[in-house]
C-alpha positions as CSV (number, residue, x, y, z in Angstrom):
1,M,5.6,-8.7,-12.9
2,L,5.0,-9.8,-9.3
3,F,7.6,-7.3,-8.2
4,Y,5.5,-4.4,-9.7
5,I,2.3,-5.6,-8.2
6,T,3.9,-5.8,-4.8
7,L,5.3,-2.3,-5.2
8,F,1.9,-0.9,-6.0
9,L,0.4,-2.7,-3.0
10,I,3.1,-1.1,-0.8
11,F,2.2,2.4,-2.0
12,L,-1.5,1.7,-1.6
13,Y,-0.9,0.5,2.0
14,F,1.2,3.5,3.0
15,K,-1.5,5.8,1.6
16,I,-4.1,4.0,3.6
17,A,-1.9,4.2,6.7
18,R,-1.4,7.9,6.2
19,V,-5.1,8.5,6.0
20,H,-5.7,6.2,9.0
21,K,-3.2,8.1,11.1
22,K,-5.0,11.4,10.4
23,E,-8.5,10.0,11.1
24,E,-8.1,7.3,13.7
25,R,-6.1,6.6,16.8
26,V,-2.9,4.6,16.1
27,T,-2.5,1.5,18.3
28,L,0.4,-0.9,18.8
29,P,-0.9,-3.6,16.4
30,I,-1.2,-1.0,13.7
31,I,2.4,0.2,14.3
32,L,3.5,-3.5,14.1
33,L,1.8,-3.7,10.7
34,H,3.5,-0.6,9.5
35,V,6.9,-2.0,10.6
36,L,6.3,-5.2,8.7
37,V,5.4,-3.3,5.6
38,L,8.4,-1.0,6.0
39,L,10.7,-4.0,6.2
40,S,9.1,-5.5,3.1
41,T,9.5,-2.2,1.4
42,I,13.2,-2.1,2.2
43,G,13.6,-5.7,0.9
44,I,11.6,-4.9,-2.3
45,Y,13.7,-1.8,-3.1
46,I,17.0,-3.6,-2.5
47,Y,15.8,-6.4,-4.8
48,G,14.6,-3.8,-7.3
49,F,17.9,-1.9,-7.4
50,Q,19.8,-5.1,-8.0
51,E,17.5,-6.6,-10.7
52,S,16.1,-3.7,-12.7
53,N,17.1,-0.3,-14.1
54,I,17.1,2.4,-11.5
55,I,15.4,5.0,-13.7
56,T,12.6,2.5,-14.5
57,L,12.2,1.7,-10.8
58,L,11.9,5.4,-9.9
59,V,9.5,6.3,-12.7
60,V,7.3,3.3,-11.9
61,S,7.4,4.2,-8.2
62,F,6.4,7.8,-8.9
63,L,3.4,6.6,-11.1
64,Y,2.3,4.1,-8.5
65,F,2.5,6.8,-5.8
66,I,0.1,9.0,-7.9
67,V,-2.3,6.2,-8.7
68,A,-2.5,5.1,-5.0
69,A,-3.1,8.6,-3.9
70,L,-5.9,9.1,-6.5
71,I,-7.6,5.8,-5.5
72,I,-7.6,6.7,-1.8
73,T,-8.8,10.2,-2.5
74,T,-11.7,8.8,-4.6
75,I,-12.7,6.5,-1.7
76,Q,-12.5,9.4,0.8
77,L,-14.7,11.6,-1.4
78,G,-17.1,8.7,-1.9
79,I,-18.7,6.9,-4.8
80,F,-22.4,7.0,-4.1
81,I,-25.1,4.7,-5.5
82,D,-28.7,5.6,-4.5
83,G,-27.4,7.9,-1.8
84,K,-25.3,5.2,0.0
85,P,-21.6,5.0,-0.3
86,L,-20.3,2.1,-2.4
87,L,-17.1,1.8,-0.4
88,G,-16.3,3.7,2.7
89,I,-12.8,4.4,4.1
90,N,-13.7,2.5,7.3
91,R,-14.1,-0.7,5.2
92,V,-10.7,-0.1,3.7
93,Y,-9.1,0.2,7.2
94,K,-10.4,-3.3,8.0
95,F,-8.3,-4.7,5.1
96,M,-5.0,-3.4,6.4
97,P,-4.0,-6.6,8.2
98,I,-4.9,-8.7,5.1
99,L,-3.0,-6.3,2.9
100,T,0.0,-6.5,5.2
101,G,0.0,-10.3,5.0
102,L,-0.2,-10.2,1.3
103,I,2.6,-7.7,0.9
104,V,4.9,-9.7,3.3
105,L,4.0,-13.0,1.5
106,L,4.7,-11.5,-2.0
107,T,8.0,-10.0,-0.8
108,V,9.2,-13.3,0.6
109,T,8.2,-15.0,-2.6
110,I,10.0,-12.4,-4.8
111,I,13.2,-12.3,-2.7
112,L,13.5,-16.1,-2.3
């Protein structure tokens, strides 16, 4: 179960990173975060191909990709309460280092 949660967080991170790249300037610390998540992604997929069915892994990955895209699109469009946005995309950008640390920690926990 932890494997699938980590896989979803990876897709969510990369969707946030894609939007961040289009809207903001990419700096060296952000690139280092991307590299850490990329290495975690490679480790998760190697583990996933060894421990689970390939078809299941691909279907779940496709569904998580769609869900992550819909979540970020919803945040970009905005959920407004009394004329103020509930959660802005700039707030989501601030959670990128925390999300990276969580993904790396979960990946290390799963693989070891």
